[in-house]
N, CA, C and O of each residue as an XYZ file, in Angstrom:
352
protein
N       3.975     -2.447    -16.040
C       3.030     -2.044    -16.578
C       2.052     -2.668    -16.465
O       1.178     -1.889    -16.085
N       1.562     -3.904    -16.602
C       0.237     -4.264    -16.108
C       0.124     -4.060    -14.832
O      -0.247     -5.132    -14.354
N       0.230     -3.328    -14.059
C      -0.101     -2.919    -12.899
C      -1.183     -1.702    -12.855
O      -2.128     -1.325    -12.163
N      -0.267     -1.219    -14.330
C      -0.545      0.368    -13.946
C      -1.210      0.999    -15.088
O      -1.948      1.949    -14.828
N      -1.019      0.480    -16.835
C      -1.623      0.884    -17.426
C      -2.607      0.344    -17.689
O      -2.749     -0.785    -17.218
N      -3.570      0.849    -18.448
C      -5.063      0.290    -19.036
C      -4.989     -0.617    -20.221
O      -4.394     -0.113    -21.174
N      -5.384     -1.672    -20.379
C      -5.419     -2.695    -21.414
C      -5.625     -2.472    -22.773
O      -5.445     -3.340    -23.628
N      -6.145     -0.887    -23.088
C      -5.338     -0.115    -24.510
C      -3.952      0.006    -24.487
O      -3.108     -0.282    -25.336
N      -3.875      0.417    -23.523
C      -2.563      1.034    -23.354
C      -1.354      0.358    -23.538
O      -0.439      0.845    -24.202
N      -1.283     -0.904    -22.906
C      -0.809     -1.851    -22.496
C      -0.473     -3.014    -23.814
O       0.456     -3.804    -23.976
N      -2.006     -2.616    -24.842
C      -1.977     -3.831    -25.646
C      -0.777     -2.503    -26.884
O       0.061     -2.998    -27.637
N      -0.932     -1.327    -26.830
C      -0.005     -0.258    -27.548
C       1.771     -0.523    -27.418
O       2.738     -0.815    -28.122
N       1.478     -0.254    -26.267
C       2.933     -0.927    -25.940
C       3.221     -2.620    -26.155
O       4.308     -2.946    -26.632
N       2.527     -3.354    -25.904
C       3.253     -4.454    -26.570
C       3.490     -4.880    -28.199
O       4.401     -5.578    -28.644
N       2.550     -4.336    -28.831
C       2.996     -4.117    -30.403
C       3.908     -3.220    -30.844
O       4.297     -3.211    -32.012
N       4.463     -2.103    -29.621
C       5.851     -1.206    -30.401
C       6.628     -2.255    -29.906
O       7.405     -2.723    -30.737
N       6.651     -2.866    -28.567
C       7.852     -4.005    -28.222
C       8.044     -4.768    -29.675
O       9.106     -4.980    -30.260
N       7.172     -4.995    -29.943
C       7.075     -6.664    -30.973
C       7.518     -6.118    -32.100
O       8.252     -6.888    -32.721
N       7.286     -4.664    -32.804
C       8.271     -3.942    -33.658
C       9.294     -3.411    -33.608
O       9.870     -3.109    -34.653
N       9.876     -3.112    -32.288
C      11.209     -3.391    -32.209
C      11.511     -2.115    -32.229
O      10.572     -1.452    -32.671
N      12.406     -1.508    -31.943
C      13.198     -0.175    -31.913
C      13.179      0.633    -30.592
O      13.857      1.546    -30.122
N      11.796     -0.310    -30.082
C      11.356      0.887    -28.558
C      12.739      0.652    -27.880
O      13.482     -0.272    -28.212
N      13.021      1.538    -26.928
C      13.726      1.884    -25.668
C      13.343      1.497    -24.248
O      12.150      1.598    -23.962
N      14.331      0.996    -23.165
C      13.664      0.822    -22.285
C      13.311      1.747    -21.542
O      12.288      1.583    -20.877
N      14.076      3.019    -21.436
C      14.434      4.372    -21.057
C      12.728      4.886    -21.669
O      12.291      5.817    -20.993
N      12.096      4.581    -22.413
C      10.977      5.076    -23.015
C      10.030      4.807    -21.886
O       9.357      5.523    -21.145
N      10.254      3.280    -22.043
C       9.219      2.625    -20.777
C       8.848      3.187    -19.114
O       7.957      3.596    -18.369
N      10.374      2.823    -19.236
C       9.928      3.423    -17.795
C      10.036      4.982    -17.259
O      10.369      5.446    -16.168
N       9.733      5.414    -18.140
C       9.966      7.175    -18.327
C       8.008      6.969    -17.715
O       7.388      7.595    -16.854
N       7.612      5.928    -18.556
C       5.472      6.089    -18.945
C       5.496      5.217    -17.544
O       4.352      5.403    -17.128
N       6.026      4.542    -16.778
C       5.801      3.488    -15.942
C       5.962      4.238    -14.508
O       5.365      3.984    -13.462
N       6.992      5.287    -14.776
C       6.769      6.012    -13.549
C       5.559      7.030    -13.386
O       4.844      6.960    -12.386
N       5.276      8.226    -14.639
C       4.624      8.472    -14.973
C       3.265      7.859    -14.679
O       2.469      8.746    -14.373
N       2.763      6.722    -14.667
C       1.705      5.535    -14.488
C       1.772      5.455    -12.699
O       0.842      5.361    -11.899
N       2.972      5.518    -12.508
C       2.662      4.876    -10.915
C       2.652      6.224     -9.490
O       2.283      6.144     -8.318
N       3.258      7.408    -10.322
C       3.119      8.739     -9.598
C       1.404      8.828     -9.535
O       0.763      8.970     -8.493
N       0.720      8.686    -11.167
C      -0.621      8.824    -10.745
C      -1.423      8.225     -9.742
O      -2.194      8.859     -9.022
N      -1.154      6.449     -9.677
C      -1.555      5.805     -8.731
C      -0.923      6.519     -7.271
O      -1.965      6.583     -6.618
N      -0.031      6.991     -6.530
C       0.078      7.308     -5.853
C      -0.216      8.360     -5.641
O      -0.013      8.574     -4.445
N      -0.641      9.289     -6.176
C      -0.559     10.514     -5.720
C      -1.925     10.945     -4.827
O      -1.968     12.035     -4.257
N      -3.149      9.880     -4.760
C      -3.916     10.299     -3.608
C      -3.797      9.979     -2.258
O      -4.517     10.325     -1.321
N      -2.426      9.011     -2.273
C      -1.977      8.886     -0.852
C      -1.169      9.430     -0.683
O      -0.691      8.951      0.345
N      -0.291     10.583     -1.151
C       0.536     11.388     -0.939
C       0.239     12.699     -0.966
O       1.005     13.650     -0.807
N      -1.489     12.693     -1.280
C      -1.836     13.958     -0.998
C      -2.515     13.681      0.773
O      -2.181     14.387      1.725
N      -3.470     12.542      0.861
C      -3.923     12.003      2.543
C      -2.148     12.604      3.278
O      -1.842     13.577      3.967
N      -1.493     11.675      2.804
C      -0.557     11.990      3.934
C       0.501     13.244      4.047
O       1.399     13.226      4.889
N       0.321     14.322      3.140
C       0.261     15.691      3.183
C      -0.361     15.935      4.090
O       0.181     15.944      5.195
N      -1.686     16.212      3.949
C      -2.544     16.231      4.824
C      -2.698     16.326      6.780
O      -2.789     17.256      7.582
N      -2.649     14.386      6.916
C      -1.859     14.066      8.154
C      -0.378     14.838      8.694
O       0.014     15.089      9.834
N       0.159     15.053      7.524
C       1.145     15.464      7.972
C       1.444     17.192      8.565
O       2.234     17.709      9.354
N       0.578     17.566      7.882
C       0.010     19.231      8.507
C      -1.294     18.919      9.662
O      -2.061     19.876      9.770
N      -1.433     18.415     10.020
C      -2.772     17.899     10.925
C      -2.065     17.285     12.186
O      -1.973     16.062     12.291
N      -1.526     18.204     13.222
C      -0.854     16.767     14.213
C      -1.674     16.681     15.235
O      -1.493     15.873     16.146
N      -2.906     17.712     15.177
C      -4.039     17.405     16.355
C      -4.615     16.301     15.524
O      -4.466     15.233     16.118
N      -5.090     16.190     14.616
C      -5.974     15.048     14.340
C      -5.373     13.671     14.534
O      -5.983     12.658     14.878
N      -4.110     13.787     14.266
C      -3.282     12.295     13.971
C      -2.927     12.247     15.545
O      -2.694     11.051     15.722
N      -2.761     12.899     16.773
C      -2.334     13.345     18.088
C      -4.081     12.034     18.506
O      -4.253     10.928     19.018
N      -4.844     12.998     17.949
C      -6.101     12.093     18.234
C      -6.647     10.731     17.964
O      -7.288     10.042     18.757
N      -6.427     10.536     17.167
C      -6.189      9.146     16.449
C      -5.496      8.194     17.172
O      -5.885      7.047     17.393
N      -4.188      8.831     17.630
C      -3.352      7.685     17.972
C      -3.743      7.626     19.931
O      -3.230      6.922     20.801
N      -4.729      8.579     20.019
C      -4.740      8.844     21.510
C      -6.173      7.652     21.678
O      -6.419      7.032     22.712
N      -7.001      7.559     20.335
C      -8.312      6.880     20.684
C      -8.125      5.038     20.896
O      -8.764      4.256     21.600
N      -6.677      4.762     19.714
C      -6.685      4.003     19.567
C      -5.328      3.296     20.466
O      -4.726      2.257     20.194
N      -5.019      4.544     21.972
C      -3.778      3.489     22.419
C      -5.390      4.040     23.638
O      -4.787      4.672     24.505
N      -6.539      4.076     23.945
C      -7.343      4.142     24.928
C      -8.518      1.879     24.383
O      -9.090      1.020     25.054
N      -8.218      2.064     23.022
C      -9.148      1.187     22.968
C      -8.255     -0.393     23.252
O      -8.784     -1.395     23.732
N      -6.830     -0.281     22.826
C      -5.853     -1.444     22.723
C      -6.008     -1.650     24.191
O      -5.162     -2.536     24.303
N      -6.321     -1.536     25.016
C      -6.393     -2.451     26.792
C      -7.429     -3.238     26.628
O      -7.295     -4.422     26.937
N      -8.768     -2.735     26.075
C     -10.387     -3.130     26.104
C     -10.033     -4.328     25.256
O     -10.446     -5.424     25.633
N      -9.224     -4.232     24.013
C      -9.236     -5.511     22.946
C      -8.412     -6.533     23.725
O      -8.694     -7.731     23.692
N      -7.323     -6.011     24.472
C      -6.212     -6.651     24.787
C      -7.055     -7.649     25.774
O      -6.807     -8.841     25.592
N      -7.921     -7.374     26.693
C      -8.598     -7.476     27.660
C      -9.533     -8.668     27.164
O      -9.239     -9.779     27.606
N     -10.492     -8.588     26.404
C     -11.060     -8.754     25.656
C     -10.674    -10.781     25.167
O     -11.178    -11.857     25.487
N      -9.458    -10.304     24.213
C      -9.061    -11.695     24.058
C      -8.351    -12.531     24.347
O      -8.130    -13.612     23.802
N      -7.697    -11.801     25.770
C      -6.812    -12.888     26.300
C      -7.288    -14.067     26.747
O      -8.303    -14.136     27.440
N      -6.673    -14.970     26.427
C      -7.350    -16.280     26.768
C      -7.990    -17.007     25.734
O      -8.262    -18.204     25.833
N      -8.181    -16.458     24.961
C      -9.277    -17.120     23.621
C      -7.922    -17.185     22.208
O      -8.302    -17.442     21.066
N      -6.419    -16.927     22.490
C      -6.179    -17.773     21.628
C      -6.264    -19.179     21.812
O      -6.401    -19.614     22.956
N      -6.194    -20.048     20.711
C      -5.765    -21.445     20.855
C      -3.931    -21.927     20.451
O      -3.622    -23.089     20.191
N      -3.142    -21.022     20.475
C      -1.894    -21.014     20.465
C      -0.865    -21.238     21.851
O       0.079    -21.886     22.305
N      -2.046    -19.946     22.172
C      -1.579    -19.385     23.385
C      -0.455    -20.142     24.375
O       0.622    -19.758     24.829
N      -1.273    -21.509     24.511
C      -0.303    -22.147     25.428
C       0.426    -23.335     25.008
O       1.206    -23.967     25.721
N       0.124    -23.590     23.819
C       1.015    -24.668     23.405
C       2.181    -24.836     22.979
O       2.558    -23.942     22.221
N       2.614    -25.323     23.100
C       4.679    -25.706     23.617
C       5.110    -25.543     22.531
O       4.788    -26.409     21.717
N       5.700    -24.787     22.203
C       6.520    -24.474     20.969
C       7.268    -25.507     20.267
O       7.251    -25.745     19.060
N       7.858    -26.027     21.090
C       8.879    -27.476     20.497
C       8.025    -28.101     19.857
O       8.396    -28.615     18.802
N       6.611    -28.261     20.283
C       5.952    -29.623     19.451
C       5.414    -28.969     17.741
O       5.066    -27.821     17.466
N       5.519    -30.206     16.801
C       5.248    -29.969     15.736
C       3.884    -30.144     15.136
O       3.687    -29.855     13.956
């Protein structure tokens, strides 16, 4: 709940919990609502990407073109590359 609720709402839940009589089902329902609110923009973006195959293919293609140039730039610069794996 701390990850999703605002401090004032969290305090209200804490007080209700300390008073007793609050069921976990009620808290789980609110937690699911808060989590869904937080995840909504990511779901919308996922849906946009899912419906725009041309854009996704373009991004993947561009990334595929960049990868070899990055590989050549960093080759030989890794200090762990030639290290004996059995040394500690």
